[in-house]
C-alpha positions as CSV (number, residue, x, y, z in Angstrom):
1,M,63.4,107.5,128.2
2,Q,66.8,108.5,129.1
3,N,68.5,105.2,129.9
4,W,66.7,102.4,128.0
5,Q,69.5,100.0,128.7
6,E,68.2,99.8,132.3
7,F,64.6,99.5,131.3
8,V,62.5,96.8,133.0
9,S,59.2,96.0,131.3
10,P,56.1,97.0,133.3
11,N,55.0,93.4,132.8
12,P,58.2,91.2,133.1
13,D,56.2,88.0,133.6
14,L,54.4,88.5,130.3
15,M,57.6,89.2,128.5
16,Q,59.2,86.1,130.0
17,A,56.2,84.0,128.9
18,L,56.8,85.2,125.4
19,G,60.3,83.8,125.3
20,G,62.0,86.5,127.2
21,M,62.5,90.0,126.0
22,R,65.8,91.9,125.6
23,V,65.9,95.5,124.4
24,L,68.5,95.6,121.6
25,H,68.3,99.2,120.5
26,V,66.2,102.3,120.9
27,D,66.3,105.3,118.6
28,P,64.2,108.1,120.2
29,E,64.5,110.5,117.2
30,A,63.2,107.8,114.8
31,G,60.7,106.4,117.3
32,R,62.1,102.9,117.0
33,A,62.7,100.1,119.4
34,R,64.3,96.7,118.5
35,L,63.6,93.7,120.8
36,A,64.9,90.1,120.9
37,F,62.8,87.1,121.8
38,E,63.4,83.4,121.7
39,C,60.9,81.3,119.8
40,L,60.7,78.1,121.8
41,P,59.6,74.8,120.4
42,A,56.6,74.9,122.9
43,F,55.3,77.9,120.9
44,C,55.2,75.8,117.7
45,H,52.8,73.5,115.9
46,S,53.4,71.2,112.9
47,G,55.7,69.0,114.9
48,G,57.4,71.9,116.7
49,S,58.6,73.5,113.5
50,V,56.3,76.5,112.9
51,A,55.5,79.3,115.5
52,Q,51.9,79.7,116.3
53,G,50.7,83.1,114.8
54,G,49.6,84.5,118.2
55,F,53.3,84.5,119.4
56,V,54.4,86.1,116.1
57,T,51.7,88.8,116.6
58,A,52.6,89.3,120.3
59,W,56.3,89.8,119.6
60,M,55.5,92.6,117.0
61,D,52.8,94.1,119.3
62,A,55.4,94.3,122.1
63,A,57.9,96.0,119.8
64,M,55.4,98.6,118.7
65,A,54.3,99.2,122.3
66,H,57.9,99.6,123.4
67,A,58.7,102.0,120.6
68,V,56.2,104.3,122.3
69,I,57.0,103.4,125.9
70,L,60.8,103.8,125.5
71,T,60.6,107.1,123.5
72,S,58.1,108.9,125.6
73,E,58.7,111.4,128.4
74,P,56.9,110.9,130.6
75,M,56.4,107.2,129.7
76,V,53.0,106.2,128.4
77,N,51.6,102.8,127.5
78,V,49.6,101.7,124.5
79,A,46.2,100.1,124.4
80,S,45.9,98.4,121.0
81,L,42.9,99.6,119.0
82,D,43.6,97.3,116.1
83,I,46.4,95.2,114.7
84,S,47.0,93.7,111.2
85,V,49.6,91.0,110.6
86,R,51.2,89.6,107.5
87,F,52.9,86.3,107.9
88,L,55.6,86.2,105.1
89,E,57.7,83.2,106.1
90,R,57.7,80.3,108.5
91,V,59.0,81.3,112.0
92,S,61.0,78.4,113.4
93,P,62.4,77.8,116.9
94,G,65.3,80.1,117.6
95,P,66.1,83.8,118.1
96,V,63.9,86.4,116.5
97,E,64.0,90.2,116.5
98,A,61.1,92.5,116.4
99,E,61.4,96.2,115.5
100,G,58.6,98.6,116.2
101,R,58.3,102.1,114.8
102,I,56.0,105.0,115.4
103,V,54.6,106.1,112.0
104,R,52.6,109.0,113.5
105,R,51.8,110.0,117.0
106,G,49.1,112.3,118.1
107,R,48.0,113.4,121.6
108,R,45.8,110.3,122.2
109,V,46.5,107.8,119.4
110,A,49.7,106.4,117.8
111,F,50.0,104.7,114.4
112,L,52.6,102.0,114.5
113,E,54.3,99.4,112.4
114,A,56.6,96.4,113.0
115,R,58.9,93.9,111.4
116,L,59.8,90.4,112.7
117,E,63.2,89.2,111.4
118,T,65.8,86.6,112.0
119,P,69.0,88.0,113.6
120,D,70.6,88.0,110.1
121,G,67.8,90.2,108.7
122,R,65.5,87.7,106.9
123,L,62.0,89.3,107.0
124,L,59.4,86.9,108.6
125,A,56.3,89.0,109.2
126,T,55.1,92.6,109.3
127,A,52.3,94.3,111.3
128,T,50.5,97.7,111.5
129,S,48.6,98.9,114.5
130,S,46.9,101.9,116.0
131,G,46.9,102.3,119.8
132,M,45.5,104.7,122.4
133,L,48.1,106.3,124.5
134,V,47.4,105.8,128.2
135,P,49.4,107.1,131.3
136,M,52.0,104.5,132.5
137,A,51.3,103.3,136.0
138,D,54.3,103.4,138.3
139,P,55.7,99.8,137.9
140,E,56.3,99.5,141.6
141,Q,52.8,100.5,142.5
142,A,51.3,98.2,139.7
143,R,53.2,95.2,141.1
144,A,52.0,95.9,144.6
145,A,48.4,96.4,143.6
146,P,45.9,93.7,144.6
147,G,45.4,91.2,141.9
148,S,48.6,92.1,140.0
């Protein structure tokens, strides 16, 4: 994608539900995308101090998908085939950053990895995934489609 600073997620409502999403950096040559999210207390258990693992997984999944979306011409989306997550430290309310990277990309499948960190670089979780590459629907058409 030529101008990732102006990118609008094909599913902005989902990204907002995950604590908002901001694209911090994209490196097309390295196949990397770095995203920022806000871990809200509502996403946490244990008295509001530990993020539920599904949110941690979703942030890294979004980063891996956006590494593909934002470095592809034409844009393609990713349908996850599998995902494996390692929770290394407690994720507490506050800002988090997820970086996704393309490890290897074929014509139909991409192998991906991600890291979730605090803004100061403390590693919280890692993930690996494989995903099927699927054509990206025109966001305007997708939003106008019945049931969307």
